[in-house]
C-alpha positions in Angstrom: 96.1 97.8 116.5 94.0 98.4 113.4 92.4 95.0 113.7 91.1 96.1 117.1 89.7 99.3 115.6 92.4 101.5 117.2 94.4 104.2 115.5 98.1 104.7 116.4 99.4 108.0 117.7 101.9 109.6 115.4 104.7 112.1 116.5 105.1 115.4 114.7 107.5 115.1 111.7 110.0 117.9 111.1 111.5 116.5 107.8 108.6 114.9 106.0 110.7 114.2 102.8 112.7 111.7 104.8 109.6 109.7 105.7 108.4 109.9 102.1 111.8 108.5 100.9 111.7 105.8 103.6 108.2 104.7 102.7 109.1 104.7 99.0 112.0 102.3 99.5 110.2 100.2 102.1 110.2 100.5 105.9 112.0 97.2 106.6 113.5 94.1 105.1 111.8 90.7 105.3 114.1 88.1 106.7 113.8 84.5 107.8 113.5 85.8 111.4 110.8 88.3 110.6 111.3 92.0 109.9 114.8 93.6 110.1 116.0 97.1 109.7 117.2 98.4 106.3 121.0 98.5 106.2 122.5 101.9 105.5 124.1 100.7 102.3 120.8 99.4 101.0 119.1 102.7 101.9 121.7 104.6 99.9 121.6 102.2 97.0 117.7 102.2 96.8 117.6 106.0 96.9 120.3 106.3 94.2 118.3 103.8 92.1 115.3 106.1 92.0 117.4 109.2 91.3 117.8 110.6 94.8 121.4 111.5 95.9 121.1 111.4 99.7 123.5 113.1 102.1 125.2 110.8 104.6 123.1 112.1 107.5 119.9 111.4 105.5 121.0 107.8 104.9 121.9 107.3 108.6 118.6 108.9 109.7 116.5 106.6 107.5 118.5 103.6 108.7 118.0 104.6 112.3 114.3 105.1 111.7 114.1 101.6 110.2 115.8 100.2 113.3 113.6 102.1 115.7 110.5 101.0 113.7 111.4 97.3 113.9 112.1 97.6 117.7 108.8 99.5 118.3 106.8 97.1 116.2 108.0 94.3 118.4 107.3 96.3 121.6 103.9 97.3 120.2 102.6 93.7 120.3 101.8 94.4 124.0 98.4 96.0 124.5 99.8 98.4 127.2 102.7 99.7 125.1 103.0 103.5 125.3 103.8 105.7 122.4 107.6 106.0 121.8 107.5 109.8 122.1 106.5 112.2 124.8 102.8 112.6 125.5 101.4 115.8 124.1 99.9 116.7 127.4 103.0 116.0 129.4 104.7 119.0 131.1 107.1 120.9 128.8 110.1 119.9 130.9 109.3 116.2 130.5 108.9 116.6 126.7 112.1 118.6 126.4 114.1 116.1 128.4 112.8 113.2 126.3 113.6 115.0 123.1 117.1 116.0 124.3 117.9 112.3 125.1 116.8 111.3 121.6 118.8 114.1 119.9 121.9 113.2 121.9 121.5 109.5 120.9 121.3 110.5 117.2 124.5 112.7 117.5 126.3 109.9 119.4 125.4 107.5 116.6 126.5 110.0 113.9 129.8 110.6 115.7 130.4 106.9 116.0 129.7 106.4 112.3 132.1 109.3 111.4 134.8 107.8 113.6 134.3 104.4 112.0 134.5 105.9 108.6 137.7 107.7 109.5 139.6 104.5 110.4 142.0 103.5 107.7 141.2 100.2 106.1 144.0 97.6 105.9 
C-alpha cells in the first residue's frame, strides 16, 4: 500500500501495551514459505527474555494477533481488500454485531485452549 502512496486504516486499540510488546518481539516469523504467525510458546519465551511476565490471556492474544496479521497481509495483496474491522461510518448495529462476533471468537479460542490445557498428558 505504502508504495502506492496509500495509508492503511487502523482500528482503535484498547490495550496498547499488548501491541507494544508484540512489535517489540516481532510481528511474525520468517519461514521458508513466507511469513508465519508467532507460536504462543515463542511469544511467552520472548517476553520473558526481556523481563515481561505475561498472563496466559496476554500470550494468547498476541499469538492470535500474529495469526490475524499474517492472514490479513495475505488478503491485503488484493487492491479491493476492505479493512478487517467495521467501517467507522457504518450503522452502530453493524459495528456492534461485527465486534460481538470477534469477541465471541476470542472467547471460544480461549475456552478451547483452557480445555486443551486441562487434558492430562500421558
